[in-house]
N, C-alpha and C positions, 0 to 999 in steps of 0.2 A: 504494500500500500504506500502511496506517495504521502510524504509528510505534510506538504503544503496543499491546501484545497485547490489552488490554481497551479497548473503545471504545463510544461511544454513537452511535446512529443514530436519526433520526426520519423515517420514510417520509412522503413527501408525501401530503397529502389533497386530493382534488378535490371541492370543495363546490358545491352549488347549492341551490335552494329545497327539495329533498327531503331533504337531509342531506349526506353525504360518502361517498366511496369512497377506499380506500387499498390499495395493493399492499403487504401486510405482510411479504412475503419475496420476494426476487429473487436467484437464484443469480448472475446477472451483476452486480448491484449489490454483493453481498457480495464477489465476486471482486475488485472495485476496491479493497476494503479488505484484500486478501490472504487472504481466507477461501475456501478451496477444498474444505473438508470437505463431506461429504454428510450432511444431517440425515436421520435414520432413524425418529424417533419424536417425536410432539407430546405434551406433558404439560400438564395444567391442574390448579390447586388452588384451593380456596376456603378463606378464613380468616374466621371469624365475628366475632372480637373485634379491636378496636383494640389494638395492641401485641403481636400474634402474631409471634413470631420463629421463623423456620425456617432452620436451618443452624447452622453453616457446613459445607456438604456437598460431597463430591466422590466420584468413582469412580476406583479404582486401575486401572492397566493389567492385563489386556489390554482392559478395557471402559471406559477413561477417556472422559469426555464433554466436549465443548465445548457451550456453551448460547447460545441467542439468546432473551432473556427480555423479556416485555412484560406490562403490566398491562391487563387487559381490563374490569375494573370497580373503581372506587375509585382509591386511590393507596397507594404504598409507597415505601420506600427500599430499593434493591437494592445489594448489596455483592459485590465480588470481592476475594478475599484471595490474594496471591501465595504459593504453596506450593512453589516451585521453589528448593530449598536453595542452588543455585549463583548464584541471582539476587541482585544487590545490593539488591533491594527485597523479599527474602524476609520474609514476615510482615506486610508493609504491605498496605494496602487502599485501594480507591477506592469511591465510592458515587455513585448517581444517583437522583434522584426520578423514578419512573415513574408515569404517570397514564393512565387510560383516555381522558381528555379530550385529552391531548397526543400519545399514541401513541408515546412514546419507547421505544427498545429498547436493551438492554445486551448486547453480545457478550462472552462469557466463555470463553476458550479452555481447553484441557486444561492442567492445572498450576495452576489457580486454584480455591479454594473459593468456594462460592456461598451467600449468605444474604440474607434480606430481613426487614423489619419492616413491618407494616401500619400505616397512618396514620389509618385510619377503619374502621368496621365493614363487614363483608360485601365483602371484597376478593377478586378473582379474578386469578390470575396464569397466564399461558400461556407455555410455552417449548418450543423445538425443541432436540433433543439429537442428537449424532452417534454415539451407540451406545445399545444397549438397556440397560434397567435390569438390573443383575446383582448380586443381594444379596451374593454372596461378595466383590465388589469395592467394596462400599459403605464409605465412610469419612467422617470428619468431625473438626472441631476445635471445642472448646467455644465457644459463642457469646460468652461474657464473659471469655475468656482475656485477662488483663492484658497479656500480651506483644503480642497483636494490637491491643488497645486501641480497639475500636470504641466510639464514643460514641453509643449507641442512643437515638433519640428516643422514650422510653417514657412511657406514662401514669403517673399517680401510683401506681396499684396494681401496676406492674411488668410484666414480660414474661409472655406466655402461651407456654408451651413444651410440647413433647411429652416424654414420659418419656425417650425415646432421646436427644433433643438436650440434656437437662439433665445427662447423664452422659458426654458425649463428652470425650475427653482434650484436654489443652492442646496448644499448638503444639509444646512440647518432647517430647510423646509421639507426634508424627507418624511414622507407619510406612510412608511412601512417599517416594520421591525422584523427582519429575517432572523431565524434561529441561528445561534452560534454553536458549532459542533465541537468546540474545544481546540480547534486547529487554527492558529493565527496565520495570516498571510506571510509567506516567507519569500525571499528572493528566488527568482526562477533559476533552475539548473539547466544548463544547455544539454 
C-alpha cells in the first residue's frame, strides 16, 4: 500500500520497431497501491492554449470522485490539493508533470481537489473517475487562492480560465468536510 493518499505511477511501455504498447490501467496493479475503488467513467478534455488552468475541482458526497489522471497529448502540471479539514496537510498541494511522451499518471483520491495547467498548446488530458458527474455535487476552490499558494507556471499573458473557475470561492469558503483517513499528504515519489 502506498503511504501517501496521492501518488504517481508510470505504467511500463513495451517498445519495438513499430512503437510501444502500455497497459494504462490495471485493477491488480492499483490494488498494490491500496486502491480498491471501481472506476465508472472515463473523461477527456482538450485545452487549446498554453497556460489553460482548470480547477481546483472536486465533487461532494454522495458523488465524490477519486481520479486517475494522465496526459494523452502534450504536457501539463497536475495538482492535488488536500481538502480534508482534519488532515495536518489541509490546504497543501503536490504536483507532477504529466506528459504524453512519458505516460505518467497521478492518482487523486476522494478528499482532494484537482487542477492542472497546460505547458504547451493543444493538450489533451484523460482521467478515470469513481463516480458519475453530478452537477449538484460539483465544487471547487479558486485557482489562485493565496492560502493554497500554488505557484503556477504561466505564460506572460497569464492564465486562461473558464468563467466558472474565475469565481470559485477561496479555501476559507469550502463547504464540504471530507473524511480524513489518517494519511497526510506526502511529497510525490517518482
